C-alpha positions as CSV (number, residue, x, y, z in Angstrom):
1,M,73.1,-209.7,-121.6
2,E,76.3,-207.7,-121.0
3,T,76.8,-206.9,-117.3
4,L,77.7,-203.3,-116.6
5,A,80.9,-202.8,-114.6
6,S,80.5,-201.4,-111.1
7,A,81.8,-197.9,-110.5
8,P,85.2,-197.9,-108.8
9,V,85.0,-197.2,-105.1
10,I,86.7,-194.3,-103.2
11,V,86.8,-195.1,-99.4
12,A,86.4,-192.0,-97.2
13,I,87.5,-192.3,-93.5
14,Q,85.4,-190.0,-91.4
15,N,87.3,-189.0,-88.2
16,G,84.6,-186.8,-86.6
17,A,80.8,-186.5,-86.5
18,A,81.1,-183.0,-88.0
19,G,83.5,-184.0,-90.8
20,P,81.7,-185.7,-93.6
21,I,83.1,-185.8,-97.2
22,N,80.3,-183.5,-98.3
23,L,81.1,-181.5,-101.5
24,V,84.1,-183.6,-102.4
25,G,82.0,-186.7,-102.3
26,K,79.4,-185.1,-104.5
27,W,82.0,-184.1,-107.1
28,L,83.6,-187.5,-107.1
29,T,80.2,-189.2,-107.6
30,E,79.7,-186.9,-110.6
31,A,83.2,-188.0,-111.8
32,G,82.0,-191.7,-111.9
33,F,83.0,-193.0,-108.5
34,E,81.1,-194.6,-105.8
35,V,82.0,-193.0,-102.4
36,R,81.7,-195.2,-99.3
37,T,82.4,-193.8,-95.9
38,I,83.9,-195.7,-92.9
39,H,82.7,-193.9,-89.8
40,A,85.9,-194.5,-87.8
41,Y,84.9,-192.0,-85.1
42,A,81.8,-194.1,-84.4
43,A,83.8,-197.3,-84.0
44,Q,83.0,-198.7,-87.4
45,P,85.8,-201.2,-88.0
46,L,88.8,-199.9,-89.9
47,P,91.4,-202.4,-91.4
48,A,95.1,-201.9,-91.1
49,D,95.8,-202.8,-94.7
50,I,94.3,-202.5,-98.1
51,S,93.1,-206.1,-98.4
52,G,90.9,-205.5,-95.3
53,L,88.8,-203.0,-97.3
54,E,87.1,-205.8,-99.2
55,E,84.2,-205.5,-96.9
56,Y,83.5,-202.0,-98.1
57,V,84.6,-202.4,-101.7
58,G,82.9,-205.8,-102.5
59,D,83.2,-206.8,-106.1
60,S,84.1,-203.3,-107.2
61,T,87.7,-201.9,-107.5
62,L,89.3,-199.8,-104.8
63,A,90.2,-196.5,-106.5
64,A,91.5,-194.3,-103.6
65,I,91.3,-193.5,-99.9
66,I,90.4,-190.1,-98.5
67,P,91.1,-189.7,-94.8
68,L,89.0,-186.7,-93.6
69,G,89.3,-184.0,-90.9
70,G,88.5,-183.9,-87.2
71,S,89.2,-182.0,-84.1
72,I,91.5,-184.6,-82.6
73,G,95.2,-184.7,-83.2
74,A,96.8,-187.1,-85.7
75,L,98.8,-188.7,-82.8
76,D,96.0,-188.5,-80.2
77,D,95.7,-192.3,-80.0
78,E,94.3,-192.3,-76.4
79,R,91.3,-190.2,-77.4
80,A,90.9,-191.8,-80.8
81,P,92.1,-195.4,-80.5
82,W,91.5,-196.1,-84.2
83,L,94.3,-193.7,-85.3
84,P,97.2,-196.2,-85.2
85,I,95.1,-198.5,-87.5
86,E,94.3,-195.6,-89.8
87,R,98.0,-194.6,-90.1
88,A,98.9,-198.3,-90.8
89,L,96.2,-198.4,-93.6
90,L,97.6,-195.2,-95.2
91,R,101.1,-196.5,-95.0
92,D,100.0,-199.7,-96.8
93,A,98.1,-197.6,-99.4
94,V,101.3,-195.7,-100.2
95,A,103.2,-199.0,-100.5
96,R,100.6,-200.4,-102.8
97,D,100.2,-197.3,-105.0
98,V,96.5,-196.6,-103.9
99,P,96.0,-192.9,-104.3
100,I,95.4,-190.9,-101.1
101,L,93.8,-187.5,-100.7
102,G,94.3,-186.5,-97.1
103,I,92.1,-183.6,-95.9
104,C,93.3,-181.5,-92.9
105,L,93.7,-184.1,-90.1
106,G,93.9,-186.6,-93.0
107,A,96.9,-184.8,-94.4
108,Q,98.5,-184.9,-91.0
109,L,97.8,-188.6,-90.6
110,L,99.4,-189.3,-94.0
111,A,102.6,-187.5,-93.0
112,A,102.6,-189.2,-89.6
113,S,102.1,-192.6,-91.2
114,L,105.4,-192.1,-93.0
115,D,108.4,-190.2,-91.6
116,G,106.9,-186.7,-91.5
117,E,106.6,-184.6,-88.3
118,L,103.7,-182.5,-86.9
119,D,103.6,-179.4,-84.7
120,K,101.2,-176.8,-83.4
121,A,100.8,-173.9,-85.8
122,P,102.0,-170.6,-84.3
123,H,98.8,-169.0,-85.7
124,P,95.7,-171.3,-86.1
125,E,94.0,-170.7,-89.4
126,I,90.2,-170.5,-89.2
127,G,87.9,-169.4,-92.0
128,I,88.8,-168.1,-95.4
129,H,92.6,-168.0,-96.0
130,E,94.5,-167.7,-99.3
131,I,97.1,-170.2,-100.4
132,T,99.6,-169.9,-103.3
133,V,100.6,-172.9,-105.4
134,S,104.4,-172.8,-106.0
135,D,104.8,-176.0,-108.1
136,E,103.4,-175.1,-111.5
137,E,104.4,-178.6,-112.8
138,D,102.1,-180.5,-110.5
139,P,99.6,-182.3,-112.6
140,I,96.6,-181.6,-110.3
141,F,97.3,-178.3,-108.6
142,G,99.9,-176.7,-110.9
143,S,97.3,-175.0,-113.1
144,L,96.4,-172.9,-110.1
145,S,99.9,-171.3,-109.9
146,P,99.3,-168.6,-112.5
147,R,96.2,-167.4,-110.5
148,G,98.3,-166.4,-107.6
149,A,96.5,-166.6,-104.2
150,V,93.4,-168.7,-104.2
151,P,90.8,-169.0,-101.4
152,T,90.4,-172.0,-99.1
153,I,88.4,-172.9,-96.0
154,Q,90.8,-173.5,-93.1
155,W,90.1,-174.9,-89.7
156,H,93.3,-176.2,-88.0
157,Q,95.8,-175.6,-85.2
158,D,98.1,-178.5,-86.1
159,M,100.2,-178.7,-89.2
160,V,102.8,-180.8,-91.0
161,S,106.0,-179.2,-89.9
162,T,108.4,-181.6,-91.6
163,L,107.4,-183.4,-94.8
164,P,108.0,-187.1,-95.3
165,S,111.3,-187.7,-97.1
166,T,109.5,-188.7,-100.3
167,A,107.2,-185.6,-100.3
168,K,107.4,-182.1,-101.7
169,T,105.5,-178.8,-101.0
170,I,103.0,-177.8,-103.6
171,A,101.3,-174.8,-102.0
172,S,101.7,-172.7,-98.9
173,S,99.8,-170.0,-96.9
174,R,101.1,-167.1,-94.8
175,H,101.2,-169.2,-91.7
176,C,101.5,-172.8,-93.0
177,T,104.2,-173.9,-95.4
178,N,102.7,-177.2,-96.3
179,Q,99.1,-176.4,-97.3
180,I,99.4,-178.9,-100.1
181,Y,102.0,-181.5,-100.4
182,R,102.5,-184.6,-102.6
183,V,104.1,-187.9,-101.6
184,G,105.6,-189.6,-104.6
185,T,103.4,-189.0,-107.6
186,I,99.8,-189.9,-106.5
187,H,99.3,-189.2,-102.8
188,Y,98.3,-185.7,-101.7
189,G,97.8,-183.9,-98.4
190,L,95.6,-180.8,-98.2
191,Q,95.7,-178.8,-94.9
192,F,92.4,-177.0,-95.9
193,H,88.8,-178.2,-96.4
194,P,87.6,-178.3,-100.1
195,E,84.7,-180.4,-98.8
196,A,83.3,-177.8,-96.5
197,D,80.3,-175.4,-97.0
198,P,78.4,-172.9,-94.8
199,T,76.4,-175.7,-93.2
200,I,79.5,-177.6,-92.2
201,V,81.3,-174.5,-91.0
202,T,78.3,-173.5,-88.9
203,M,78.6,-176.8,-87.1
204,W,82.2,-176.1,-86.5
205,E,81.5,-172.7,-85.1
206,K,79.0,-174.1,-82.6
207,K,81.4,-176.9,-81.6
208,A,84.1,-174.3,-80.8
209,D,87.0,-176.7,-80.6
210,E,90.5,-175.8,-79.5
211,A,91.6,-174.5,-82.9
212,Y,88.6,-172.1,-82.8
213,Q,89.4,-171.0,-79.3
214,R,93.0,-170.2,-80.1
215,S,92.2,-168.3,-83.3
216,E,91.9,-164.6,-83.7
217,R,88.6,-164.9,-85.5
218,R,85.6,-166.1,-83.6
219,S,82.5,-164.8,-85.3
220,G,81.0,-164.5,-88.8
221,I,83.0,-167.4,-90.2
222,A,80.1,-169.2,-91.8
223,R,78.9,-166.0,-93.3
224,D,82.3,-165.4,-94.9
225,V,82.3,-168.9,-96.3
226,E,78.8,-168.4,-97.8
227,E,79.9,-165.2,-99.5
228,A,83.0,-167.0,-100.9
229,M,81.3,-170.2,-102.0
230,M,81.0,-169.3,-105.7
231,K,84.7,-168.5,-105.9
232,L,85.6,-171.6,-103.8
233,E,83.7,-174.0,-106.0
234,E,85.1,-172.3,-109.1
235,V,88.6,-173.2,-107.9
236,W,88.2,-176.5,-106.1
237,R,85.5,-178.4,-108.1
238,P,87.6,-178.6,-111.3
239,T,90.7,-179.3,-109.2
240,I,89.0,-182.3,-107.5
241,M,87.9,-183.4,-111.0
242,R,91.5,-183.3,-112.2
243,W,92.4,-185.5,-109.2
244,A,89.5,-187.8,-110.2
245,T,90.9,-188.2,-113.7
246,M,94.3,-189.2,-112.3
247,V,92.6,-191.7,-110.0
248,H,90.7,-193.3,-112.9
249,G,94.0,-193.7,-114.7
250,S,95.6,-195.3,-111.6
251,V,92.7,-197.8,-111.4
252,A,93.3,-198.8,-115.0
253,T,97.0,-199.6,-114.5
254,R,97.2,-200.8,-110.9
255,P,97.3,-204.5,-110.0
256,K,94.5,-205.6,-107.8
257,P,95.5,-206.3,-104.2
258,P,95.6,-209.9,-102.9
259,K,92.4,-211.2,-101.5
260,Q,92.2,-211.3,-97.7
261,L,92.4,-214.9,-96.3
262,P,89.4,-216.0,-94.2
């Protein structure tokens, strides 16, 4: 009897209790991946290199890594002692051509793991904000360029102020130049939250972190997100599916990493 091949695995790194992969995980499962989450915020072990992910991938193939958001800073190593390890893992993933999709804090971690720089945003973005794709040639996000401004869910006070030397800006918002950036050809950072929904945003409102406290908007955010969900999913579900197609192609052509020695 022929054995069915296991679905390739996307490893999500969760950096906060209120920051699950949520909708993005659902869409990637529909696209034929198995999504496995490392709960780094809860002290679940995180390796510093790709070979150390064998424990989570098993006999399947590692397809990509998605570092998720959180209320900590990307360099807040004292509060979040796993962050140096996470940055090392992302640096190794770039070196080994394992695709990365960094979301909010994850995008900042990707930049910081290379030679990018971070700073406080002059105006924290909370709730629904529009971004504009400037690179119409980008294979994942370029098709959004003719649409002009598209909606996103934002929740951040930090931002990537200087891109890594191998990166380019793909999309910007009024207050944040690097809303989407690409490192090389297969690694992306998103400052916004395509994974979020009204339930997640309600949790963030109740938590009232520093970004929320610094923002101009402090009520009705989850309601705004609920009203915008149809439009948000219309934009971001097919976009994530395009990224999934790219990842499938990467899996097919990438050499497997060396096995970790016992």
